[in-house]
N, C-alpha and C positions, 0 to 999 in steps of 0.2 A: 932780119931774122931766119935768113936761108929760103924764102919763097920765091926769089927772083927765077924766072922761065921755069917754076914747078908747076906741074899739073895738078890742080886743085880741083877736087870736087864738092861740092857744098849742096848736101840736101835740105829740103826746106829755104831753098836760100834767094825766094820772093818773099820771104816773113822779115819779121822785125829783126831777129839779131841777125839772120842769115844773109840780109841785104848790106847791112854795116861791115858785116866781114867781108863779103865780096867786094864791096868798094876799096878796104885795107888792102885787100889782097892786090888786087888791080894796082894801088898806088903802088905796092912794092914789086911788081912787075911779074906777078903771076899771071897764069894761063887758067882762067877760071872757068869752071862749068856748072851751070845752076840746074839742078833738079827739084822740079817743084809741081804739086799737083793741081795748084790753082784753087784753092780751097780757101776762099774767103773766112772761113768760120776758124782755119787753123794761122788765120793771120797773111796768107799770099795776098799781095797787092802790086803789080807791076807798076805802079808808082815809086814803089819803093829804090827802084833802080831806075829812073828817068833819067839821071846822069851818067850813067854807067851800062846803058844798055847794049850802046855798039861795041862795048868793050868785053863784056860774056857773052858764053854760048848760054842758052836759056832751054832748056827740054821740058815740055810738061808731060811729067809721066809721075807715077806712084811707085814709092821706095816698095810695095808691095808687088809690083810689077818684077818679079826676079828676072826672066831674060831680057828685058829692058835694062834692069840695072846691072846686068853682068857686063853688059857692053861695056860702059861706063867707069865701072870698078876697076875691071882689069888693065885699063891705059891711067891710071890715076898714080901720083906719088902721096897726096894726102885727101882724106876723107874727114870732112867736118859733119858730123850726122846731129843735125839739127830739127830734122823732120819730125813730127809727132803729135799726137793729140795731145793738148796741155790741159785740158778743161779737167779739174777734180770731179767738178758738179757732171759733166756729161761723162765721165767714164762710169759714173755710176746709174745714171738714166741706160747707157748702150754699152755694157763693158767689154762685149764681143768684139765690136769694132776697135775698141781702145786696145784690145789685145793681139788684135791682126796688124797695127801699125806700129804700137810701141815693144812688142815681145816677139812675134812670129818674122814681122819683115826685119827685125834687128838679127834673128837667128839666120836668117838667108841670107843678109849682107855678109856675116861673117864666116858662112859655106862659101860665098864667092871669093872673098879674100884668101881663105883657105886653098881653095882649088887652084886660082886664077892670080892672085895678086899677093903673097904672102907677105911680101917688103911692104905696103903701104902702110903708113902712118894713120889712124884713126882718133880722132877727138870728139869724144861723145857728150852732148850735153844732157844732163838728168838734172834732178831735181833735189833741194832740202825738203820735200815733202817724203822723200822714204824714209826720215828720222821718225817722223809722226809727231808725236807731242812730247817735248822734251822733258827728259829727266833730270837736265840740269841744263844752266847757260853759261858762258857762251856753248853751243853745240861743235864739238870737234868731231875730227873723222871716227873717232873711236866709238862713238855714241852707239848704243844698240840701235837698230834698226827696226822699226814698227810701226809700218804704213798704216792711215787710218782708213784709204781711198783706195778703189781699183787703180786709179791712175797710179800711185804710190807703189802699190804691189808689181804693177807690170815695169814701172820704171827701175825697180829695185833687180826685176827678173833679169831685164835687159842688162844691167851693169854686169850683174853676176855671169851673163852668158859672155860678156866681152872680157871680164876677169879670168874666167874660164879657158878661154880661146887663148888668151895669152900664156897663160901656164901650160896649158899641152900643146897648142900649136905654134907659139912665138908671134901671134899677132900684136903688133905694136901699137897698143889701144891705151886713152887713158881716159877717165873720167873727171867731168867737173861737174859738180851739184851747184846748180843756179839757187840764187834765191830770189826776191823779186824783182826782175829788171824792166828798167823804165826808159823813156826816152822816144825821140821821134820815131816815127814809123810803126808803133805798136798798135793793136788794134784797141779803139776806142769805143766801139759801138756797145762793148757790156765787159762785164770782169772775167772772162773765159780766159784771157792771158793773165793778166795782172790787173786789181782792182782799181789801182789807180788811172786807168785810162777812161774807166765809166765815170770815175771823179773828175776829170779832164773835160769829157764832154758835157758833163752838168755844169763846169765851172764856167764853159764858154756860152753855154745854151743858157745860162741865168738859172739852173736848176738848183736842186738843193743835193747836195754831195750826202749820202746814207751810209751810215756806219753800223755796222751789226754789233748789237751787243752794247757795253758802255763805253767803248773807245779806247778801254785801256789795254787791250793787248798789245803788246810791242814786236815790232817786225824791223828786218833792216833790208835796205835797198841799195841796188847797184844800177848805174848809168848804164848805157848799151856798149858807150867806147872803153868802160873800164871792162865790161864782160868781154867784148871782142880782143881785146888787149890779152886777157887771161887765155883765151882761146889761141892766139896767136902765139904765146910764150908757150904754152902745151903742147904745141903742134911740132914746133921746131927745135925743142928741147930733148935731145937722147936721153933724158934720164925718166921719162913722166910714164915710159909704157908699163902697163901694169899696176900704175897706182888711181888714187883718187882723191879728188882735193874739193873742199868749201868753196866757194865765194861768198861774198860778203863786204860789208863796208868800213868794219869794226866801230860801227856806231849805231844805234838804235832809236827808235821814236816810236811813242803811242801812236796810235791812228787818230787818237783825238788831236795829239798835237799837230799830227802830219795833215788834218782837216784845216787845222786853225792857221795853218802855216799857208797851204794852199788856198786857202780864202782870201789871203792878203794879195794874191795875183788876180784876181779877176776885181770888178767894180761891184762890189757889195757880197761876193759868195759866200753863199749859205751853205750849211750842215745840220744834221741831226743824228741821233742816234737811235735805232729802231730796234725791236725784235729780231732775233734771229730766226731766220725761216729754219724749220724742222730739218729741211732735207739739207741744208748746209750745216747747222749746229751740230749734226751728227759727224762732221768731218772736219769741224774747225779745230785747230793745233794748239791755240793758246798763244801764250807767249813764243816766240822763235829770233833769235840771233843767231850767226854762225861765228865760228872762232877761225879765223884764217890764217892763223901763223903757218902752217906747214907749207902752203902755194906761197906766201911771203918769204920765208926763209930758204924756198928751195927753187923758185921761179922770181924770185926778188918782184913778186906783184904787188902792188898795192892800188887803192882805188885813187884816181887824182881829181875825180868830178864832185864836187861836194853835192849834197842833196838839195839845198836851197839854189843852188847856180844851175844844176841839173834839171830840178822842178820848174826855174821858170824860162830856161831854154824851152823845152819839151811843150809847156802851155802856149810860148810864145810862135812854136812851130806848127801847132793846130790852128791856132787864132789866121794863120795864114793859109794852110792848106786842108783845113776844114774838112770840105765837102770832096774832098779825094779819099776820106775815109769813113765819114758816115754813111755813104751810099752803098757800102758794102751790107750784105744780108747778116 
């Protein structure tokens, strides 16, 4: 894919998606540098790179540290911007920190690129949350952008900065709007990354998987391997600059049916529907699944890991490595 001997910087590289991306890039012969602030709440876990730790350079710093970031960005061919505050609920509780990470740090990165490395290729991980409550399904990239929470507003603002710097300064950036990404290495202590993680923990611990509402809400999901493939394709393709792509699976499932499916992976797995907590109900988007026609047609990307296969493999991973993840705060 054109990454051999390239200098690649991954922000948030000790996290769930970043660590899988680093592993693929190492296999492709890239020279990988990881930036991570080691915040467990955001998913950082050194266990995620245990098999490639000697093959990557890990730097414990924060994307908000402008002068530190400048030194790394200036000597990089590819930047995969995965660092961020991902919890929608946390963004409502602490909106200023969310803004610092998801907006101010992104603008700072762009300024560094403009001044020090205008030829760098940037791939930005955004979120389907920028669409808010869908007006129609499946949601394509032309859908109105109406975020329902602080995190969605900040992610959309960052997207607009990247697009503006492409238009005004020729910065080679593209945006991928991720949906529910799951797989080995995701945070399972709670639902701050994806609720599937908390369900996996409940399944392993013999607890009840709890569904907010009646379970009729529809979602789509991507296995982390498919997400990484999309990131790599977007970075290596010279036609993606200034563009935005949805990720998704091309299939969808209700939360109740998902819980039923996951219950079969355990020994008598249980689930129940409970009322929405008010703070979650206010920012719930209802049904969502994305239209992936654009990325399928332009980058020839299609999900390869089916939901059943992916979930079974993920649950098996956590049965083996449970204590490497539940001890995180």
